PAZAPA-4460 file (N, C-alpha, C; in steps of 0.05 Angstrom, whole numbers, plus 32768, in hexadecimal, padded with zeros to 4 digits):
% residues 147
    n_x    n_y    n_z   ca_x   ca_y   ca_z    c_x    c_y    c_z   seq   type   mol
   891B   8CB4   877E   8937   8CB0   8783   8941   8CC6   8795     1      M     A
   894F   8CBE   87AA   8959   8CD1   87BE   8972   8CDF   87B2     2      E     A
   8975   8CF8   87B8   898C   8D08   87B0   8999   8D14   87C9     3      R     A
   89B3   8D15   87C9   89C2   8D20   87E0   89D5   8D36   87D5     4      I     A
   89DC   8D49   87E6   89EF   8D5D   87DF   8A0B   8D53   87E7     5      K     A
   8A1E   8D55   87D6   8A3A   8D4D   87DB   8A4C   8D65   87D5     6      V     A
   8A5B   8D6F   87E9   8A6D   8D85   87E5   8A85   8D7A   87D6     7      K     A
   8A8F   8D89   87C1   8AA5   8D7F   87B1   8AB7   8D97   87A9     8      I     A
   8AD1   8D92   87A9   8AE5   8DA4   879F   8AF1   8D97   8786     9      I     A
   8AF2   8DA6   8770   8AFD   8D9B   8757   8B15   8DAC   874F    10      N     A
   8B2D   8DA1   8753   8B46   8DAE   874C   8B50   8DA6   8730    11      K     A
   8B41   8D94   8723   8B4A   8D89   8709   8B46   8D9B   86F1    12      S     A
   8B32   8DAC   86F3   8B2B   8DBC   86DB   8B19   8DAC   86C8    13      G     A
   8B14   8D93   86CD   8B01   8D82   86BD   8AE5   8D85   86C8    14      H     A
   8AD2   8D7D   86B9   8AB6   8D7D   86C2   8AB4   8D6B   86DA    15      D     A
   8AA1   8D72   86EC   8A9B   8D60   8702   8A8F   8D46   86F8    16      L     A
   8A92   8D30   8707   8A85   8D17   86FF   8A67   8D1C   86FC    17      P     A
   8A5B   8D0F   86E7   8A3F   8D12   86E2   8A33   8CF7   86DA    18      T     A
   8A19   8CF5   86DF   8A0A   8CDE   86D6   8A04   8CE1   86B8    19      Y     A
   8A0B   8CCD   86A8   8A08   8CCF   868B   89EB   8CCA   8682    20      E     A
   89DC   8CBB   8691   89C0   8CB5   868B   89AF   8CB8   86A4    21      T     A
   8995   8CBC   86A1   8983   8CBF   86B8   8984   8CA8   86CC    22      P     A
   898A   8C8F   86C3   898A   8C78   86D5   89A6   8C6F   86DC    23      S     A
   89BA   8C7D   86D5   89D6   8C75   86DB   89DB   8C77   86F9    24      A     A
   89E8   8C62   8704   89EF   8C61   8720   8A0A   8C6E   8725    25      A     A
   8A1C   8C6E   8710   8A37   8C77   8713   8A3C   8C90   8702    26      G     A
   8A51   8C9F   870B   8A5A   8CB7   86FC   8A77   8CB2   86F4    27      M     A
   8A7D   8CB9   86DB   8A99   8CB6   86D2   8AAB   8CCA   86DF    28      D     A
   8AC3   8CC0   86E6   8AD8   8CD0   86F4   8AEF   8CD3   86E1    29      V     A
   8AFB   8CEB   86DF   8B11   8CF0   86CD   8B2C   8CF1   86DB    30      R     A
   8B40   8CEA   86CC   8B5C   8CEC   86D6   8B65   8D09   86D6    31      A     A
   8B75   8D10   86EA   8B80   8D2B   86EC   8B9F   8D27   86EC    32      F     A
   8BAB   8D2A   86D5   8BC7   8D23   86D1   8BD7   8D3B   86C5    33      L     A
   8BF0   8D3E   86CF   8C01   8D52   86C3   8C0D   8D48   86A9    34      K     A
   8C10   8D2D   86A7   8C1A   8D20   868F   8C0E   8D05   868D    35      E     A
   8C0C   8CF9   8675   8C00   8CDF   8672   8C0E   8CC9   8682    36      P     A
   8BFF   8CB5   868B   8C0A   8C9E   8699   8C06   8C86   8688    37      V     A
   8C1C   8C77   8683   8C1B   8C5F   8674   8C1C   8C47   8687    38      T     A
   8C07   8C37   8686   8C06   8C1F   8696   8C0E   8C07   8685    39      L     A
   8C24   8BFA   868C   8C2C   8BE1   867F   8C1A   8BCB   8688    40      Q     A
   8C1B   8BB4   867B   8C0B   8B9D   8682   8C10   8B96   86A0    41      S     A
   8BFA   8B92   86AE   8BF9   8B8C   86CB   8C04   8BA2   86DD    42      L     A
   8C09   8BB9   86D2   8C13   8BCF   86E2   8BFB   8BDF   86EE    43      E     A
   8BFE   8BEA   8705   8BE9   8BFA   8712   8BF5   8C16   8719    44      R     A
   8BE3   8C29   871C   8BEB   8C44   8724   8BD4   8C52   8732    45      A     A
   8BDC   8C64   8744   8BC8   8C75   8751   8BC4   8C8E   8740    46      L     A
   8BAC   8C91   8736   8BA5   8CA7   8723   8B96   8CBC   8733    47      I     A
   8BA0   8CD5   8734   8B92   8CEA   8742   8B79   8CF4   8732    48      P     A
   8B66   8CFF   8740   8B4E   8D09   8733   8B4A   8D27   8736    49      T     A
   8B58   8D33   874A   8B54   8D50   874F   8B3A   8D55   875E    50      G     A
   8B2C   8D40   8767   8B13   8D42   8775   8B16   8D3D   8793    51      L     A
   8B09   8D4E   87A3   8B08   8D4C   87C0   8AEB   8D4E   87C7    52      Y     A
   8AE0   8D3D   87D9   8AC4   8D3F   87DF   8ABE   8D3B   87FC    53      M     A
   8AA7   8D44   8804   8A9D   8D41   881F   8A82   8D34   881D    54      Q     A
   8A82   8D19   8822   8A69   8D0A   8821   8A5A   8D0D   883B    55      L     A
   8A40   8D0C   883B   8A31   8D0B   8854   8A37   8CF2   8864    56      P     A
   8A36   8CF4   887E   8A3A   8CDD   8890   8A26   8CC7   8888    57      H     A
   8A2F   8CAE   8886   8A1D   8C98   887E   8A1E   8C92   8860    58      G     A
   8A30   8CA0   8852   8A34   8C9B   8835   8A51   8C95   882F    59      Y     A
   8A56   8C86   881A   8A70   8C81   880F   8A70   8C87   87F2    60      E     A
   8A87   8C8A   87E6   8A8A   8C8C   87C9   8A99   8C73   87C0    61      C     A
   8A8E   8C64   87AE   8A9B   8C4C   87A3   8AA7   8C53   8788    62      Q     A
   8AC0   8C4C   8784   8ACE   8C4F   876A   8ACE   8C34   875D    63      M     A
   8AC3   8C33   8745   8AC0   8C19   8736   8ACB   8C1B   871A    64      R     A
   8AD3   8C04   870E   8ADE   8C05   86F3   8AC8   8C0E   86DF    65      P     A
   8AD1   8C19   86C9   8ABF   8C1F   86B3   8ABE   8C06   86A1    66      R     A
   8AA6   8BFC   869B   8AA4   8BE3   868C   8AB0   8BE4   8671    67      S     A
   8AAE   8BFB   8663   8ABA   8BFE   8648   8AD9   8BFB   8649    68      G     A
   8AE6   8C08   865D   8B03   8C06   865F   8B0B   8BE9   8666    69      L     A
   8AFB   8BDC   8677   8B01   8BC0   867F   8AFF   8BAE   8667    70      A     A
   8AE9   8BB0   8658   8AE5   8B9E   8641   8AF8   8BA4   862A    71      L     A
   8AFC   8BBD   8622   8B0C   8BC4   860B   8B2A   8BC4   8610    72      K     A
   8B32   8BCB   8629   8B4E   8BCF   862E   8B59   8BC0   8646    73      H     A
   8B48   8BB2   8655   8B52   8BA3   866D   8B59   8BB5   8684    74      G     A
   8B4E   8BCD   8685   8B54   8BE1   869A   8B3F   8BDE   86B0    75      I     A
   8B49   8BDB   86C9   8B37   8BD7   86E0   8B43   8BE6   86F8    76      S     A
   8B36   8BE3   870F   8B40   8BEE   8728   8B4A   8BD7   8739    77      L     A
   8B5F   8BDC   8748   8B6B   8BC7   8758   8B58   8BC0   8770    78      V     A
   8B4E   8BD4   877D   8B3D   8BD0   8795   8B20   8BD8   878E    79      N     A
   8B14   8BC8   877D   8AF9   8BCF   8775   8AE4   8BC1   8786    80      T     A
   8AD0   8BCF   8790   8ACF   8BEC   878E   8AE1   8BF9   87A3    81      P     A
   8AEE   8C0E   879B   8AFD   8C1E   87AE   8AEA   8C2F   87BE    82      G     A
   8AEE   8C32   87D8   8ADC   8C41   87E9   8AE8   8C5C   87F1    83      T     A
   8AD9   8C71   87EF   8AE0   8C8B   87FA   8ACC   8C90   8811    84      V     A
   8AD7   8C91   8829   8AC7   8C95   8841   8ABE   8CB2   8844    85      D     A
   8AA9   8CB6   8853   8A9D   8CD1   8856   8AAF   8CE3   8866    86      S     A
   8AC2   8CD9   8875   8AD4   8CEA   8885   8AEF   8CF0   8877    87      D     A
   8AF3   8CE5   885E   8B0C   8CE9   884F   8B0A   8D05   8841    88      Y     A
   8B1F   8D15   8843   8B1F   8D2F   8837   8B35   8D33   8822    89      R     A
   8B45   8D1F   881D   8B5B   8D21   880A   8B51   8D1E   87ED    90      G     A
   8B64   8D21   87DB   8B5E   8D1D   87BF   8B56   8D00   87B9    91      E     A
   8B42   8CFD   87A9   8B3A   8CE2   87A1   8B4D   8CD7   878C    92      I     A
   8B5A   8CC1   8792   8B6C   8CB4   877F   8B60   8C99   8777    93      G     A
   8B66   8C8F   8760   8B5B   8C76   8755   8B72   8C64   874E    94      V     A
   8B72   8C4B   875A   8B88   8C38   8754   8B80   8C28   873B    95      I     A
   8B8B   8C2F   8725   8B85   8C23   870B   8B99   8C0D   8705    96      V     A
   8B90   8BF7   86F8   8BA2   8BE1   86F0   8B9C   8BDA   86D3    97      I     A
   8BB2   8BD3   86C5   8BB0   8BCA   86A9   8BB1   8BAB   86A9    98      N     A
   8B9B   8B9E   86A5   8B9A   8B81   86A4   8B9E   8B75   8688    99      L     A
   8BA3   8B86   8675   8BA8   8B7D   8659   8BC5   8B77   8655   100      S     A
   8BCC   8B6E   863D   8BE7   8B69   8635   8BF4   8B81   8628   101      K     A
   8BE4   8B96   8622   8BEE   8BAE   8613   8BF0   8BC5   8626   102      E     A
   8C04   8BD7   8622   8C05   8BF0   8632   8BEC   8C00   862D   103      P     A
   8BE4   8C10   8642   8BCC   8C21   8640   8BD4   8C3C   864B   104      F     A
   8BCD   8C51   863C   8BD4   8C6D   8643   8BBC   8C7B   864F   105      I     A
   8BBF   8C87   8666   8BAB   8C97   8673   8BB3   8CB4   8670   106      I     A
   8BA1   8CC4   8664   8BA7   8CE0   865F   8B96   8CF1   8672   107      N     A
   8B9F   8D0A   8677   8B8F   8D1C   8687   8B73   8D1F   867B   108      D     A
   8B5F   8D1C   868C   8B43   8D1F   8683   8B36   8D05   867B   109      G     A
   8B45   8CF0   8678   8B39   8CD6   8671   8B26   8CCD   8687   110      D     A
   8B10   8CC1   867F   8AFE   8CB5   8692   8B0A   8C9A   869B   111      R     A
   8B11   8C97   86B4   8B20   8C80   86BE   8B0F   8C6D   86CF   112      I     A
   8AF9   8C76   86DA   8AE9   8C65   86EB   8ACE   8C72   86EF   113      C     A
   8ABD   8C66   86FE   8AA4   8C72   8705   8AA1   8C72   8723   114      Q     A
   8A92   8C86   872D   8A8D   8C88   874A   8A6F   8C84   874F   115      M     A
   8A6A   8C76   8765   8A4E   8C71   876D   8A4D   8C7A   878B   116      V     A
   8A3A   8C8B   8791   8A35   8C94   87AC   8A21   8C81   87B9   117      I     A
   8A28   8C75   87D0   8A17   8C61   87DC   8A13   8C67   87FA   118      K     A
   89FB   8C63   8803   89F5   8C64   8820   89FD   8C49   882C   119      E     A
   8A05   8C49   8845   8A0E   8C30   8851   8A03   8C2E   886E   120      Y     A
   8A03   8C16   8879   89FD   8C12   8895   8A15   8C06   88A2   121      V     A
   8A16   8C08   88BD   8A2C   8BFC   88CC   8A22   8BE4   88DB   122      R     A
   8A32   8BCF   88DB   8A2B   8BB6   88E9   8A31   8BB8   8906   123      A     A
   8A20   8BAC   8916   8A24   8BA8   8932   8A25   8B8B   8938   124      E     A
   8A3C   8B80   8941   8A3F   8B64   8944   8A2E   8B59   895B   125      W     A
   8A23   8B42   8957   8A14   8B33   896C   8A21   8B17   896D   126      E     A
   8A31   8B12   8981   8A3F   8AF8   8984   8A2B   8AE3   898D   127      T     A
   8A2A   8ACC   897E   8A17   8AB7   8984   8A26   8A9C   8983   128      V     A
   8A1A   8A87   898C   8A26   8A6C   898C   8A1F   8A5D   8972   129      E     A
   8A09   8A63   8965   8A03   8A56   894C   89F2   8A69   893A   130      R     A
   89F2   8A63   8921   89E3   8A73   890D   89CB   8A64   8904   131      L     A
   89B7   8A73   88FB   899F   8A66   88F0   89A6   8A55   88D8   132      D     A
   8999   8A3E   88D5   899F   8A2C   88BE   8990   8A35   88A5   133      E     A
   899D   8A2F   888E   8991   8A36   8874   8993   8A1D   8862   134      T     A
   8986   8A1E   884C   8988   8A08   8839   89A4   8A05   882E   135      K     A
   89B2   8A1B   882A   89CD   8A1B   881F   89E1   8A11   8834   136      R     A
   89DD   8A18   884D   89EF   8A10   8862   8A0B   8A1A   885E   137      G     A
   8A1F   8A08   885F   8A3B   8A10   885C   8A45   8A0E   8840   138      E     A
   8A33   8A0A   882C   8A3C   8A08   8810   8A4A   8A22   8808   139      G     A
   8A63   8A1F   87FD   8A73   8A36   87F6   8A74   8A3B   87D8   140      A     A
   8A8B   8A43   87CF   8A90   8A4C   87B3   8A85   8A38   879F   141      F     A
   8A73   8A42   878E   8A68   8A31   8778   8A52   8A1E   8782   142      G     A
   8A4B   8A1F   879B   8A38   8A0C   87A6   8A1C   8A10   879A   143      H     A
   8A13   8A29   8795   89F8   8A2D   878B   89F5   8A26   876E   144      T     A
   8A0C   8A23   875F   8A0B   8A1C   8743   8A0C   89FE   873E   145      G     A
   8A0F   89EE   8752   8A12   89D1   8750   89F6   89C5   8752   146      V     A
   89EF   89B3   873F   89D4   89A6   8740   89D6   898C   874E   147      E     A
***
């Protein structure tokens, strides 16, 4: 498994994100709040993390929901996965949404999402008059599940 160095500033006072198991792809990220935030049903908020990072060129950081929060409390991210580009130097914020019917309180230090560091490639467009044919063809949503 490849490892990369990522420069990080942590103004939160909380532990840095860490991998919880040897095979984990994501690291839990904690909220950095002066006071608790209560999300009402269907309400969303930008939650600060106190983290600033410098990713190597060719990498992004994806912010994804935590499955336990989603299942138990209906808490997710609005723009999942949220992308942090390698040239961004501001504080990482997480747009959290409450999809449940009950209010949900986020406290300072709560684990609110997970981050995954991913390498990416850039597309170079090639304009053509037609595309190669496939068995699926133009079959759209649900097409592969129909017998």
